[in-house]
SEMIVEX-720917 format. One line per field, with one value per residue: residue in one letter; z, x, y of N, C-alpha, C, CB in turn. Coordinates in nm, 4 decimals. Glycine has a CB too. Example, Ala and Ser with C-alpha at 12.3 -4.5 7.8 and 13.67 -1.06 7.14 Angstrom:
% SEMIVEX-720917
aa: [a, s]
n_pz: [0.7800, 0.7080]
n_px: [1.3190, 1.2850]
n_py: [-0.5690, -0.2250]
ca_pz: [0.7800, 0.7140]
ca_px: [1.2300, 1.3670]
ca_py: [-0.4500, -0.1060]
c_pz: [0.7800, 0.7870]
c_px: [1.3200, 1.2900]
c_py: [-0.3300, 0.0030]
cb_pz: [0.9046, 0.5725]
cb_px: [1.1308, 1.4084]
cb_py: [-0.4473, -0.0598]
END
This chain:
% SEMIVEX-720917
aa: [m, r, a, t, e, q, l, q, r, e, i, g, a, l, t, a, t, t, e, h, p, n, g, l, c, m, v, t, a, s, p, k, g, e, i, k, a, l, h, l, h, p, a, l, l, g, q, g, a, q, a, v, g, q, v, v, t, e, t, v, q, l, a, t, n, a, a, v, q, a, s, f, n, k, m, a, l, a, l, g, d, g, m, a, i, d, v, e, s, i, a, g, d, s, p, f, r, s, t, w, n, p, v, v, p, p, k, d, p, a, e, q, a, p, p, e, r, r, q, r, s, p, r, v, e, d, p, d, e, d, a, f, f, e, n, p, l, w, r, r]
n_pz: [-4.6142, -4.3496, -4.3783, -4.5223, -4.3359, -4.1364, -4.2751, -4.3074, -4.0384, -3.9760, -4.1539, -4.0624, -3.8133, -3.8754, -3.8706, -3.9398, -3.8690, -3.9127, -3.9694, -4.0118, -4.2840, -4.1854, -3.9261, -3.7052, -3.6315, -3.5586, -3.6609, -3.6024, -3.7939, -3.9286, -4.2172, -4.2874, -4.2234, -3.9616, -3.6769, -3.4630, -3.2911, -3.2025, -3.2124, -3.1269, -3.1807, -2.9506, -3.0707, -3.2998, -3.2140, -3.1597, -3.4047, -3.4885, -3.5408, -3.8023, -3.9272, -3.7634, -3.8172, -4.0930, -4.0998, -3.9399, -4.0910, -4.3323, -4.2318, -4.1322, -4.3743, -4.4980, -4.3172, -4.3382, -4.6087, -4.5967, -4.4330, -4.5918, -4.8067, -4.6764, -4.6218, -4.8829, -4.9515, -4.7664, -4.8487, -5.1072, -5.0474, -4.9200, -5.1028, -5.3521, -5.6407, -5.8718, -5.7825, -5.6270, -5.8250, -5.9562, -5.7523, -5.7293, -5.9796, -5.9427, -5.7043, -5.7480, -5.7926, -5.5616, -5.2872, -5.2881, -5.5398, -5.7052, -5.6285, -5.5201, -5.1975, -4.9531, -4.6647, -4.4412, -4.3778, -4.5054, -4.2710, -4.2706, -4.2900, -4.5191, -4.7235, -4.7343, -4.8467, -5.1128, -5.4641, -5.6742, -5.8790, -6.2236, -6.4562, -6.6944, -7.0496, -7.2240, -7.3377, -7.6712, -7.9004, -8.1140, -8.4344, -8.5836, -8.4080, -8.3358, -8.5739, -8.5924, -8.3783, -8.4528, -8.6687, -8.7578, -8.8252, -8.6732, -8.4223, -8.1901]
n_px: [1.8060, 1.8830, 2.0706, 2.2688, 2.3420, 2.4418, 2.6610, 2.8158, 2.8783, 3.0284, 3.2460, 3.3457, 3.4455, 3.6460, 3.9709, 4.3157, 4.5865, 4.9295, 5.2495, 5.5790, 5.7919, 6.0534, 6.0064, 6.0318, 5.8461, 5.5028, 5.1810, 4.8528, 4.5974, 4.3463, 4.1221, 4.1336, 4.3847, 4.4424, 4.6328, 4.5962, 4.7294, 5.0705, 5.3591, 5.6901, 5.9910, 6.2562, 6.5102, 6.4896, 6.4942, 6.7592, 6.8691, 6.8621, 6.7072, 6.6185, 6.5934, 6.3963, 6.1809, 6.1435, 6.0772, 5.8465, 5.6783, 5.6569, 5.5316, 5.2909, 5.1779, 5.1467, 4.9649, 4.7470, 4.6825, 4.6077, 4.3808, 4.2147, 4.1845, 4.0486, 3.8111, 3.7180, 3.6767, 3.4749, 3.2741, 3.2296, 3.1278, 2.8893, 2.7507, 2.7858, 2.9745, 2.9494, 2.8761, 3.1006, 3.2965, 3.2077, 3.2487, 3.5283, 3.5952, 3.5415, 3.6776, 3.9303, 4.1685, 4.1697, 4.4024, 4.5607, 4.5220, 4.6313, 4.8993, 5.1618, 5.1947, 5.3979, 5.2821, 5.3401, 5.6489, 5.7910, 5.8170, 5.9557, 6.2842, 6.3774, 6.2256, 6.3276, 6.5743, 6.7854, 6.7111, 6.8822, 7.1490, 7.1956, 7.4629, 7.5301, 7.5522, 7.8470, 7.8551, 7.7983, 7.9557, 7.7942, 7.8471, 7.6870, 7.5502, 7.6293, 7.5824, 7.3057, 7.2243, 7.3442, 7.2048, 7.0038, 6.7364, 6.6169, 6.5908, 6.3820]
n_py: [3.1139, 3.0762, 2.8754, 3.0107, 3.2064, 3.0375, 2.9271, 3.1590, 3.2135, 2.9837, 3.0072, 3.2488, 3.1776, 3.0067, 2.8629, 2.7856, 2.5725, 2.5719, 2.4339, 2.5502, 2.4498, 2.3982, 2.3292, 2.4956, 2.6830, 2.7433, 2.8337, 2.9541, 3.0746, 3.2969, 3.3116, 3.5784, 3.6547, 3.7010, 3.6454, 3.3862, 3.2147, 3.1669, 2.9835, 2.9482, 2.7767, 2.7315, 2.7150, 2.8659, 3.1300, 3.1765, 3.2284, 3.4880, 3.8134, 3.8747, 3.6219, 3.5104, 3.6827, 3.6326, 3.3557, 3.3537, 3.5212, 3.3728, 3.1426, 3.2439, 3.3235, 3.0727, 2.9526, 3.1270, 3.0928, 2.8224, 2.8428, 3.0043, 2.8310, 2.6237, 2.7575, 2.8000, 2.5318, 2.4588, 2.6305, 2.5344, 2.2807, 2.3517, 2.5195, 2.4120, 2.3017, 2.4591, 2.7186, 2.7698, 2.7830, 3.0114, 3.2021, 3.1843, 3.2857, 3.5514, 3.6270, 3.5245, 3.2542, 2.9778, 2.9520, 2.7096, 2.6187, 2.8119, 2.8358, 2.6191, 2.5227, 2.4051, 2.2488, 2.0877, 1.9409, 1.6304, 1.3656, 1.1295, 1.0116, 0.8840, 0.9917, 1.2450, 1.2297, 1.3313, 1.2858, 1.0471, 1.1625, 1.1834, 1.1491, 1.3976, 1.3980, 1.5079, 1.8468, 1.9342, 2.1392, 2.3665, 2.4639, 2.6350, 2.7908, 3.0550, 3.1862, 3.1839, 3.3509, 3.5891, 3.6792, 3.9449, 3.9319, 3.7360, 3.8380, 4.0118]
ca_pz: [-4.5442, -4.2306, -4.4216, -4.5579, -4.2103, -4.0732, -4.3506, -4.2729, -3.9028, -3.9802, -4.2213, -3.9741, -3.7008, -3.9305, -3.8577, -3.9830, -3.8014, -4.0062, -3.9224, -4.1155, -4.3272, -4.1046, -3.7968, -3.5957, -3.6049, -3.5865, -3.6559, -3.6272, -3.8533, -3.9901, -4.3601, -4.3012, -4.1892, -3.8185, -3.6071, -3.3425, -3.2029, -3.2597, -3.1300, -3.1803, -3.1208, -2.8949, -3.1632, -3.3974, -3.1539, -3.1664, -3.5420, -3.5137, -3.5633, -3.9432, -3.9521, -3.6936, -3.8946, -4.2199, -4.0739, -3.8916, -4.2054, -4.4218, -4.1673, -4.1307, -4.5109, -4.5193, -4.2366, -4.3979, -4.7311, -4.5585, -4.3839, -4.7085, -4.8807, -4.6001, -4.6414, -5.0183, -4.9475, -4.6923, -4.9334, -5.2172, -4.9934, -4.8858, -5.2148, -5.4751, -5.7180, -5.9664, -5.7112, -5.5882, -5.9452, -5.9767, -5.6519, -5.7677, -6.0953, -5.8919, -5.6008, -5.7868, -5.7590, -5.4233, -5.2695, -5.3235, -5.6830, -5.7748, -5.5962, -5.4380, -5.0702, -4.8630, -4.5332, -4.3425, -4.4463, -4.4777, -4.1461, -4.2949, -4.3429, -4.6541, -4.8162, -4.7395, -4.9205, -5.2491, -5.5638, -5.7355, -5.9951, -6.3373, -6.5264, -6.8259, -7.1552, -7.2467, -7.4325, -7.8033, -7.9556, -8.2406, -8.5099, -8.6413, -8.3027, -8.3467, -8.6937, -8.5629, -8.2928, -8.5184, -8.7734, -8.6968, -8.8552, -8.5717, -8.2984, -8.1817]
ca_px: [1.8697, 1.9484, 2.1903, 2.3678, 2.3896, 2.5234, 2.7871, 2.8919, 2.9309, 3.1335, 3.3641, 3.3989, 3.5162, 3.7413, 4.1148, 4.4009, 4.7162, 5.0313, 5.3877, 5.6764, 5.8640, 6.1721, 5.9602, 6.0673, 5.7385, 5.3679, 5.0887, 4.7101, 4.5520, 4.2134, 4.1317, 4.1641, 4.5248, 4.4556, 4.7112, 4.5259, 4.8296, 5.2050, 5.4514, 5.8262, 6.0861, 6.3683, 6.6242, 6.4688, 6.5300, 6.9047, 6.9133, 6.8604, 6.5771, 6.5774, 6.5491, 6.2685, 6.0798, 6.1182, 6.0079, 5.7111, 5.6017, 5.6273, 5.4374, 5.1609, 5.1249, 5.1024, 4.8453, 4.6382, 4.6437, 4.5361, 4.2488, 4.1366, 4.1511, 3.9442, 3.6846, 3.6731, 3.6259, 3.3487, 3.1760, 3.1967, 3.0407, 2.7576, 2.6823, 2.8053, 3.0933, 2.9186, 2.8840, 3.2403, 3.3670, 3.1690, 3.3176, 3.6692, 3.6126, 3.5368, 3.7793, 4.0588, 4.1857, 4.1985, 4.5479, 4.6293, 4.5105, 4.7165, 5.0394, 5.1821, 5.2543, 5.4155, 5.2293, 5.4182, 5.7519, 5.7853, 5.8857, 6.0348, 6.4154, 6.3960, 6.1616, 6.4044, 6.6985, 6.7746, 6.7140, 7.0134, 7.1750, 7.2572, 7.5633, 7.4905, 7.6505, 7.9187, 7.7899, 7.8614, 7.9510, 7.7237, 7.9137, 7.5898, 7.4810, 7.6587, 7.5186, 7.1641, 7.2040, 7.3944, 7.1120, 6.9132, 6.5973, 6.5646, 6.5712, 6.2582]
ca_py: [3.2233, 3.0225, 2.8027, 3.1113, 3.2626, 2.9338, 2.9205, 3.2785, 3.1944, 2.8811, 3.0624, 3.3522, 3.1153, 2.9112, 2.8876, 2.6743, 2.5674, 2.5257, 2.4325, 2.5860, 2.3295, 2.3684, 2.2805, 2.5853, 2.7785, 2.6959, 2.9467, 2.9376, 3.2000, 3.2993, 3.3448, 3.7215, 3.6758, 3.7281, 3.5433, 3.3424, 3.1542, 3.1631, 2.9053, 2.9510, 2.6829, 2.8085, 2.7166, 2.9737, 3.2575, 3.1901, 3.2561, 3.6313, 3.8765, 3.8658, 3.4845, 3.4927, 3.7548, 3.5637, 3.2294, 3.3841, 3.5731, 3.2604, 3.0518, 3.3114, 3.3149, 2.9344, 2.9286, 3.2042, 3.0221, 2.7003, 2.8823, 3.0473, 2.7090, 2.5538, 2.8295, 2.7659, 2.3943, 2.4590, 2.6979, 2.4432, 2.1766, 2.4065, 2.5841, 2.3363, 2.3369, 2.5672, 2.8463, 2.7883, 2.8271, 3.1513, 3.2837, 3.1889, 3.3735, 3.6884, 3.6486, 3.4676, 3.1134, 2.9435, 2.9523, 2.5865, 2.5990, 2.9078, 2.8086, 2.5011, 2.5609, 2.2918, 2.2812, 2.0139, 1.8643, 1.4869, 1.3285, 1.0102, 1.0489, 0.8301, 1.0838, 1.3677, 1.2086, 1.3830, 1.1795, 1.0246, 1.2466, 1.1142, 1.2283, 1.4464, 1.3776, 1.6330, 1.9379, 1.9398, 2.2743, 2.3785, 2.5705, 2.7273, 2.8630, 3.1976, 3.2398, 3.2032, 3.4667, 3.7089, 3.7196, 4.0425, 3.8990, 3.6450, 3.9130, 4.0901]
c_pz: [-4.4198, -4.2663, -4.4581, -4.4332, -4.1369, -4.1412, -4.3170, -4.1337, -3.9028, -4.0442, -4.1349, -3.8591, -3.7465, -3.9072, -3.9133, -3.9095, -3.8954, -3.9418, -4.0386, -4.1567, -4.2451, -3.9620, -3.6801, -3.5592, -3.6398, -3.5643, -3.6780, -3.6749, -3.9114, -4.1398, -4.3852, -4.2717, -4.0434, -3.7531, -3.4763, -3.2419, -3.2774, -3.1630, -3.1992, -3.1073, -3.0671, -2.9887, -3.2671, -3.3423, -3.1563, -3.3053, -3.5779, -3.5527, -3.7066, -3.9757, -3.8858, -3.7729, -4.0235, -4.1981, -4.0271, -4.0074, -4.3010, -4.3618, -4.1585, -4.2694, -4.5402, -4.4425, -4.2933, -4.5255, -4.6995, -4.5084, -4.4981, -4.7891, -4.8090, -4.6157, -4.7819, -5.0200, -4.8790, -4.7766, -5.0480, -5.1692, -4.9689, -5.0083, -5.3464, -5.5550, -5.8143, -5.9029, -5.6683, -5.7068, -5.9750, -5.8784, -5.6865, -5.8877, -6.0531, -5.7994, -5.6428, -5.7418, -5.6106, -5.4085, -5.3154, -5.4706, -5.7567, -5.7466, -5.5161, -5.3136, -4.9847, -4.7232, -4.4247, -4.4176, -4.4179, -4.3544, -4.1652, -4.3529, -4.4842, -4.7590, -4.8326, -4.8165, -5.0632, -5.3503, -5.6238, -5.8593, -6.1028, -6.4016, -6.6609, -6.9280, -7.1811, -7.3545, -7.5611, -7.8564, -8.0917, -8.3198, -8.5670, -8.5356, -8.3132, -8.4667, -8.6686, -8.4824, -8.3551, -8.6255, -8.7122, -8.7254, -8.7495, -8.4401, -8.3033, -8.1081]
c_px: [1.9443, 2.0763, 2.3017, 2.4268, 2.4805, 2.6594, 2.8743, 2.9528, 3.0457, 3.2602, 3.4284, 3.4805, 3.6274, 3.8860, 4.1884, 4.5342, 4.8160, 5.1685, 5.4787, 5.7516, 5.9888, 6.1363, 5.9869, 5.9572, 5.6049, 5.2721, 4.9465, 4.6600, 4.4126, 4.2293, 4.1620, 4.3103, 4.5460, 4.5308, 4.6403, 4.6227, 4.9619, 5.2953, 5.5867, 5.9118, 6.2033, 6.4900, 6.6108, 6.5158, 6.6807, 6.9565, 6.9080, 6.7225, 6.5283, 6.5255, 6.4143, 6.1575, 6.0436, 6.0386, 5.8648, 5.6245, 5.5631, 5.5213, 5.2983, 5.0977, 5.0727, 4.9729, 4.7248, 4.5892, 4.5654, 4.3955, 4.1585, 4.0936, 4.0401, 3.8101, 3.6295, 3.6118, 3.4898, 3.2390, 3.1332, 3.1051, 2.8993, 2.6813, 2.6938, 2.9244, 3.0681, 2.9310, 3.0277, 3.3229, 3.3337, 3.2401, 3.4652, 3.6917, 3.6096, 3.6554, 3.9183, 4.0681, 4.2097, 4.3496, 4.6179, 4.6145, 4.6097, 4.8651, 5.0462, 5.2550, 5.2730, 5.3680, 5.3108, 5.5229, 5.7372, 5.8684, 5.9792, 6.1704, 6.4397, 6.3349, 6.2418, 6.5343, 6.6831, 6.7788, 6.8547, 7.0281, 7.2425, 7.3588, 7.5086, 7.5977, 7.7214, 7.8491, 7.8701, 7.8461, 7.8838, 7.7867, 7.8144, 7.5207, 7.5049, 7.5899, 7.3699, 7.1423, 7.2554, 7.2983, 7.0097, 6.7656, 6.5344, 6.5383, 6.4381, 6.2829]
c_py: [3.1725, 2.9483, 2.9000, 3.1746, 3.1641, 2.9234, 3.0414, 3.2670, 3.0936, 2.9352, 3.1716, 3.2966, 3.0209, 2.9558, 2.7662, 2.6853, 2.5030, 2.5349, 2.4688, 2.4596, 2.2974, 2.3238, 2.3730, 2.6846, 2.7142, 2.8127, 2.8971, 3.0728, 3.1836, 3.3274, 3.4925, 3.7529, 3.7114, 3.6135, 3.5111, 3.2804, 3.1486, 3.0895, 2.9040, 2.8492, 2.7651, 2.8159, 2.8279, 3.1070, 3.2819, 3.2249, 3.4040, 3.6813, 3.8615, 3.7258, 3.4585, 3.5592, 3.6841, 3.4355, 3.2548, 3.4323, 3.4611, 3.1685, 3.1135, 3.3041, 3.1735, 2.9061, 3.0044, 3.1368, 2.8954, 2.7336, 2.9285, 2.9257, 2.6321, 2.6239, 2.8067, 2.6261, 2.3876, 2.5229, 2.6060, 2.3311, 2.2285, 2.4556, 2.5076, 2.3881, 2.4525, 2.7038, 2.8742, 2.8364, 2.9729, 3.2438, 3.2951, 3.2802, 3.5201, 3.7167, 3.6033, 3.3236, 3.0946, 2.9293, 2.8254, 2.5527, 2.6898, 2.8862, 2.6805, 2.5449, 2.4375, 2.3302, 2.2137, 1.9328, 1.7160, 1.4543, 1.2090, 1.0500, 0.9960, 0.9222, 1.2129, 1.3521, 1.2599, 1.2682, 1.1661, 1.1108, 1.1631, 1.2075, 1.2725, 1.4136, 1.5102, 1.7167, 1.9433, 2.0814, 2.2713, 2.4926, 2.6727, 2.8140, 3.0132, 3.2595, 3.2665, 3.3315, 3.5955, 3.7606, 3.8163, 4.0116, 3.8099, 3.7162, 3.9873, 4.2173]
cb_pz: [-4.5053, -4.1554, -4.5415, -4.6476, -4.1215, -4.0777, -4.5038, -4.2811, -3.8078, -4.0568, -4.3607, -3.9199, -3.6137, -4.0798, -3.7081, -4.1391, -3.6664, -4.1364, -3.8628, -4.0646, -4.4702, -4.0987, -3.7692, -3.6314, -3.6856, -3.4960, -3.7614, -3.4982, -3.9619, -3.9222, -4.4299, -4.2087, -4.2750, -3.7519, -3.5813, -3.3786, -3.1558, -3.2887, -3.1067, -3.1681, -3.2255, -2.7627, -3.2336, -3.4371, -3.0116, -3.1204, -3.6396, -3.6217, -3.5279, -4.0364, -3.9009, -3.5500, -3.9258, -4.2906, -3.9689, -3.7789, -4.2802, -4.4515, -4.0279, -4.0852, -4.6138, -4.4758, -4.0905, -4.4276, -4.8141, -4.4500, -4.2795, -4.7972, -4.8977, -4.4510, -4.6164, -5.1189, -4.8752, -4.5579, -4.9890, -5.2783, -4.8639, -4.7870, -5.2335, -5.5601, -5.7950, -6.0222, -5.5884, -5.5322, -6.0659, -5.9626, -5.5106, -5.7991, -6.2003, -5.8176, -5.4750, -5.7285, -5.8378, -5.3805, -5.1269, -5.2400, -5.7297, -5.7359, -5.5175, -5.5140, -4.9971, -4.8600, -4.5225, -4.2540, -4.4050, -4.5992, -4.0373, -4.3899, -4.2507, -4.6649, -4.7690, -4.6009, -4.9205, -5.2779, -5.6749, -5.7713, -5.9571, -6.4414, -6.5446, -6.8224, -7.2856, -7.2869, -7.3722, -7.9022, -7.9663, -8.2185, -8.6233, -8.7192, -8.1666, -8.3557, -8.8118, -8.4863, -8.1608, -8.5800, -8.8378, -8.7469, -8.9896, -8.5496, -8.2750, -8.1137]
cb_px: [1.7656, 1.8537, 2.1580, 2.3060, 2.2714, 2.4513, 2.7595, 2.8029, 2.8189, 3.0851, 3.3257, 3.2871, 3.4177, 3.7159, 4.1556, 4.4222, 4.7077, 5.0273, 5.4261, 5.7760, 5.9030, 6.2626, 6.0224, 6.1912, 5.7591, 5.3302, 5.1263, 4.6321, 4.6497, 4.1212, 4.0025, 4.0752, 4.5820, 4.3166, 4.8589, 4.4158, 4.7858, 5.2593, 5.3986, 5.8877, 6.1347, 6.4107, 6.6371, 6.3212, 6.4792, 6.9690, 6.8287, 6.9592, 6.5842, 6.6953, 6.6537, 6.2747, 6.1279, 6.2503, 6.0842, 5.7151, 5.6827, 5.7551, 5.4870, 5.1758, 5.2343, 5.2126, 4.8702, 4.6838, 4.7674, 4.6144, 4.2621, 4.2182, 4.2762, 3.9823, 3.7041, 3.7907, 3.7254, 3.3640, 3.2339, 3.3250, 3.0987, 2.7730, 2.7367, 2.6797, 3.1421, 2.7790, 2.7905, 3.2986, 3.3305, 3.0172, 3.3002, 3.7197, 3.5037, 3.4043, 3.7399, 4.1744, 4.3006, 4.1248, 4.5798, 4.5776, 4.3662, 4.6775, 5.1038, 5.2607, 5.1673, 5.5636, 5.0830, 5.3271, 5.8903, 5.8349, 5.7831, 5.9606, 6.5237, 6.3342, 6.0210, 6.4333, 6.7378, 6.8878, 6.6102, 7.0330, 7.2625, 7.1496, 7.6938, 7.4641, 7.5834, 8.0645, 7.7748, 7.7982, 8.0927, 7.5709, 7.9957, 7.4859, 7.5253, 7.8085, 7.5363, 7.1085, 7.2709, 7.5297, 7.0411, 6.9468, 6.5882, 6.6608, 6.6878, 6.1472]
cb_py: [3.3286, 2.9298, 2.7115, 3.2184, 3.3015, 2.7982, 2.9146, 3.4021, 3.1474, 2.7575, 3.1193, 3.4346, 3.0391, 2.8922, 2.9152, 2.6752, 2.4891, 2.6076, 2.2935, 2.6967, 2.3444, 2.4911, 2.1514, 2.6604, 2.9102, 2.5728, 3.0537, 2.8875, 3.2472, 3.4071, 3.3078, 3.8028, 3.7833, 3.7476, 3.5914, 3.2419, 3.0113, 3.3064, 2.7595, 3.0921, 2.5739, 2.7475, 2.5811, 2.9829, 3.2635, 3.0633, 3.1783, 3.6658, 4.0225, 3.9017, 3.3839, 3.5510, 3.8936, 3.5318, 3.1467, 3.4909, 3.6800, 3.1806, 3.0143, 3.4593, 3.3539, 2.8352, 2.9701, 3.3482, 2.9874, 2.6235, 2.9936, 3.1448, 2.6195, 2.5454, 2.9801, 2.7743, 2.3027, 2.5339, 2.8303, 2.3842, 2.1214, 2.5203, 2.7222, 2.3414, 2.2163, 2.5501, 2.8460, 2.6575, 2.7377, 3.1671, 3.2238, 3.0487, 3.3463, 3.7134, 3.5767, 3.5490, 3.0539, 2.8123, 2.9751, 2.4730, 2.6264, 3.0483, 2.9266, 2.3903, 2.6652, 2.2460, 2.2403, 1.9215, 1.9120, 1.4054, 1.2964, 0.9133, 0.9982, 0.6901, 1.1157, 1.4153, 1.0589, 1.4842, 1.2070, 0.8758, 1.3689, 1.0686, 1.1484, 1.5975, 1.3229, 1.6045, 2.0799, 1.8350, 2.3348, 2.4026, 2.5100, 2.6498, 2.8123, 3.2202, 3.1426, 3.0821, 3.4447, 3.6809, 3.5946, 4.1821, 3.8320, 3.5303, 4.0121, 4.0117]
END
């Protein structure tokens, strides 16, 4: 019982700090989505209210997902993987398992360079393509 109470206290006090991929906003949030701290870069404020709202909303979502993931991780360490799997089957997948969320962009300029593009071979027209799509038996 004491271990369960301790786990509840730790998860209740848990927060995660996340920076938006563009680096203009940083949020500390709880797993419940409570915003504990919000830092805006002055350059963001010059982009207008809609841009500020979008970046803040995205960053809060990333921070909340990171905090929820941290609580799943802490629960799995305390209760074991079997219990964590049972909780996920009830509550749904953990945020980082269900979606991929970039938390911090790469800082190395070499990592930010786009990969080289290869030329595609020219498209060859298929004379039977129209016949396939015109056949009503193939449609659903």
